[in-house]
C-alpha positions in Angstrom: -21.2 11.8 -16.4 -20.1 8.9 -18.6 -16.5 9.5 -17.7 -17.3 9.4 -14.0 -19.0 6.0 -14.6 -15.9 4.7 -16.3 -13.7 5.9 -13.5 -16.0 4.2 -11.0 -15.8 0.9 -12.9 -12.0 1.1 -13.0 -11.9 1.9 -9.3 -14.1 -1.1 -8.5 -11.9 -3.4 -10.7 -8.8 -2.1 -8.9 -10.3 -2.7 -5.5 -11.3 -6.3 -6.4 -7.9 -7.0 -7.9 -6.2 -5.6 -4.8 -8.4 -7.6 -2.5 -7.6 -10.8 -4.4 -3.8 -10.0 -4.2 -4.1 -9.3 -0.5 -5.9 -12.7 0.0 -3.2 -14.5 -1.9 -0.5 -12.9 0.4 -2.3 -13.1 3.7 -3.8 -16.6 3.2 -0.6 -18.2 2.1 0.4 -20.9 4.6 3.8 -19.4 5.4 2.2 -16.0 6.4 -1.0 -17.3 7.8 0.6 -19.9 10.1 3.0 -17.2 11.6 0.4 -14.5 12.1 -0.6 -13.9 15.7 -4.2 -12.5 15.9 -3.0 -9.3 17.6 -0.4 -8.4 15.0 -2.5 -6.3 12.6 0.6 -4.0 12.2 2.5 -7.0 10.7 -0.3 -7.5 8.2 -0.3 -3.8 7.2 3.5 -3.8 6.9 3.4 -6.9 4.6 0.8 -5.4 2.3 2.4 -2.0 2.1 5.8 -3.6 1.3 4.2 -5.0 -1.8 5.1 -3.5 -5.1 1.3 -3.0 -5.8 0.1 0.6 -5.2 -3.4 -0.7 -4.7 -2.3 -2.9 -1.8 -0.6 0.1 -0.1 -3.9 2.0 -0.4 -6.1 -0.8 0.9 -3.8 -2.3 3.6 -5.4 -0.7 6.6 -9.1 -1.3 5.6 -8.2 -5.0 4.9 -6.5 -5.3 8.3 -9.6 -3.8 10.0 -11.9 -6.1 8.0 -9.8 -9.1 8.9 -9.9 -8.2 12.6 -13.7 -8.0 12.4 -14.5 -11.2 10.5 -11.4 -13.3 11.4 -8.7 -14.8 9.3 -10.6 -18.0 8.4 -13.6 -16.1 7.1 -11.4 -13.7 5.2 -9.5 -16.5 3.5 -12.6 -18.6 2.7 -14.6 -15.7 1.1 -13.5 -16.1 -2.5 -14.1 -19.9 -2.6 -17.6 -19.5 -1.0 -18.5 -16.8 -3.5 -17.4 -18.9 -6.5 -19.1 -22.0 -5.2 -22.4 -20.0 -4.6 -22.3 -18.9 -8.3 -21.7 -22.5 -9.5 -24.3 -24.1 -7.3 -27.2 -21.6 -6.8 -29.8 -22.7 -4.3 
């Protein structure tokens, strides 16, 4: 039971790390400015070409999520989260 909890924590940390790396790649001005909304395949290709195994694993879910919430919301998410923690209502 304890080992399963440890594995779950590691998986969660890997997921968060992978998501942050994906945001860094996707939200970079060079990539973001050239991305046409209908080119989800290009996004998946870019993430899977990364040397990070976690990005390969989460490329498709990230692309689906981005298609749902939009590029601007995806790229603003980390800043709004950290701002909320610094300035609670």
